[in-house]
C-alpha positions in Angstrom: 0.0 0.0 0.0 1.4 3.4 -0.9 1.8 6.2 1.6 -1.0 8.2 -0.1 -3.4 5.2 -0.1 -2.6 4.6 3.6 -3.2 8.3 4.4 -6.6 8.1 2.5 -7.5 5.0 4.5 -6.6 6.6 7.8 -8.5 9.8 6.9 -11.6 7.7 6.2 -11.2 5.8 9.4 -10.7 9.1 11.3 -14.0 10.4 9.9 -15.8 7.2 10.8 -14.5 7.4 14.4 -15.6 11.1 14.5 -19.1 10.1 13.4 -19.2 7.3 16.0 -18.0 9.7 18.7 -20.6 12.4 17.8 -23.3 9.7 17.8 -22.2 8.4 21.2 -22.2 11.8 22.9 -25.6 12.6 21.5 -27.1 10.2 24.0 -28.1 11.6 27.4 -26.4 8.8 29.3 -23.4 8.1 27.0 -20.7 5.6 27.8 -17.7 7.7 29.0 -15.3 4.7 28.5 -16.4 4.4 24.9 -16.0 8.1 24.3 -12.5 8.0 25.7 -11.6 4.9 23.6 -12.9 6.6 20.4 -10.9 9.8 21.3 -7.7 7.7 21.9 -8.2 5.9 18.6 -8.7 9.2 16.7 -5.6 10.7 18.2 -3.5 7.6 17.3 -4.7 7.9 13.7 -4.0 11.7 13.6 -0.5 11.0 15.0 0.1 8.4 12.3 -1.2 10.8 9.6 1.3 13.5 10.8 4.2 11.0 10.6 3.2 10.0 7.1 2.9 13.6 5.9 6.6 14.0 6.6 7.4 11.1 4.2 5.3 12.4 1.3 7.2 14.6 -1.1 5.6 17.9 -1.8 
């Protein structure tokens, strides 16, 4: 998988996690553990994306 394809896949996954997070917090009694897990996973993806950006030639 090329770096660009990996970045595209990560961006898509990040959007999916963001949607799941927004859905979860829309409930009055949302699961705080799930929210924290989703946030951790989003941050890990963001970190990987930032690392990959340094490897892509401009």
